[in-house]
C-alpha positions as CSV (number, residue, x, y, z in Angstrom):
1,M,-34.6,-2.6,4.0
2,D,-34.8,-6.1,2.8
3,K,-32.3,-8.7,3.7
4,Q,-30.9,-9.2,0.1
5,A,-30.3,-5.5,-0.4
6,R,-28.4,-5.3,2.9
7,I,-26.3,-8.4,1.9
8,E,-25.5,-6.8,-1.5
9,R,-24.5,-3.5,0.1
10,I,-22.3,-5.2,2.7
11,S,-20.7,-7.3,-0.1
12,Q,-20.0,-4.2,-2.1
13,M,-18.5,-2.4,0.8
14,E,-16.4,-5.4,1.7
15,E,-14.9,-5.3,-1.9
16,R,-14.1,-1.7,-1.5
17,F,-12.7,-2.3,2.0
18,D,-10.4,-5.0,0.7
19,G,-9.3,-2.9,-2.3
20,V,-8.5,0.1,-0.2
21,A,-6.6,-2.0,2.3
22,R,-4.6,-3.6,-0.5
23,I,-3.7,-0.3,-2.2
24,L,-2.9,1.4,1.1
25,G,-0.4,-1.4,1.8
26,E,1.1,-1.0,-1.6
27,L,1.3,2.8,-1.1
28,D,3.0,2.4,2.2
29,E,5.5,-0.1,0.7
30,A,6.2,2.3,-2.2
31,I,6.8,5.2,0.2
32,G,9.2,3.1,2.1
33,K,11.0,2.3,-1.1
34,Y,11.1,6.0,-2.0
35,E,12.7,6.7,1.4
36,D,15.4,4.2,0.5
37,I,16.3,5.9,-2.8
38,K,15.8,9.5,-1.7
39,D,19.5,10.1,-1.0
40,G,20.5,8.4,-4.3
41,L,18.1,10.7,-6.1
42,A,19.6,13.8,-4.5
43,A,23.1,12.5,-5.4
44,L,22.1,12.0,-9.0
45,K,20.7,15.6,-9.2
46,D,23.9,17.0,-7.7
47,Y,26.0,14.9,-10.1
48,L,24.1,16.4,-13.1
49,D,24.1,19.9,-11.8
50,S,27.7,20.0,-10.6
51,G,29.3,19.7,-14.0
52,Q,30.8,16.3,-13.1
53,W,28.3,14.6,-15.4
54,K,29.5,16.6,-18.3
55,E,33.1,15.9,-17.6
56,D,32.4,12.2,-17.4
57,Y,30.4,12.3,-20.5
58,E,33.2,14.0,-22.4
59,A,35.7,11.6,-21.1
60,D,33.6,8.8,-22.4
61,E,33.2,10.4,-25.8
62,V,37.0,10.6,-26.2
63,G,37.5,7.0,-25.1
64,L,39.0,7.6,-21.7
65,L,36.7,5.1,-20.0
66,P,36.9,1.2,-20.1
67,K,34.7,-0.3,-22.8
68,D,33.1,-2.7,-20.3
69,L,32.1,0.1,-17.8
70,K,28.3,0.3,-17.4
71,R,27.5,3.8,-18.4
72,G,23.7,4.2,-18.6
73,V,24.0,7.3,-16.4
74,L,26.0,9.0,-19.2
75,S,23.3,8.6,-21.8
76,Q,22.4,12.1,-23.1
77,D,18.8,11.8,-22.0
78,G,18.7,9.0,-19.5
79,L,19.7,10.8,-16.3
80,Y,17.7,13.9,-17.2
81,D,14.6,11.9,-18.1
82,L,14.9,9.8,-14.8
83,L,15.1,13.0,-12.7
84,Q,12.1,14.5,-14.6
85,E,10.1,11.3,-14.0
86,A,10.9,11.5,-10.3
87,D,9.7,15.1,-10.2
88,R,6.6,14.2,-12.1
89,I,5.7,11.4,-9.7
90,I,6.4,13.6,-6.6
91,C,4.2,16.4,-8.0
92,H,1.5,13.9,-8.8
93,A,1.6,12.4,-5.3
94,R,1.4,15.9,-3.8
95,K,-1.6,16.7,-5.9
96,V,-3.4,13.5,-5.2
97,L,-2.7,13.8,-1.4
98,G,-3.5,17.5,-1.3
99,I,-0.1,18.6,0.0
């Protein structure tokens, strides 16, 4: 093999090495962040499934909550869509990782 071909191959592999190392670092960071929100995600699922969400939504509809209360969690599709997105991402990760 000539010297130039070897240099090109090593350069290409170095680019791949750097890219893989960078993405693995980002993935590790993302997994750490997921661990940080895992309990919150479970709490949101429980909130929706328990019926408390519906009670809070209905209280908001009849004006029982303060006007300045942040209430994104009570949007009709917001919480459901967020939980669906979390499930989609988890399924995607399992598929990609083969687990």
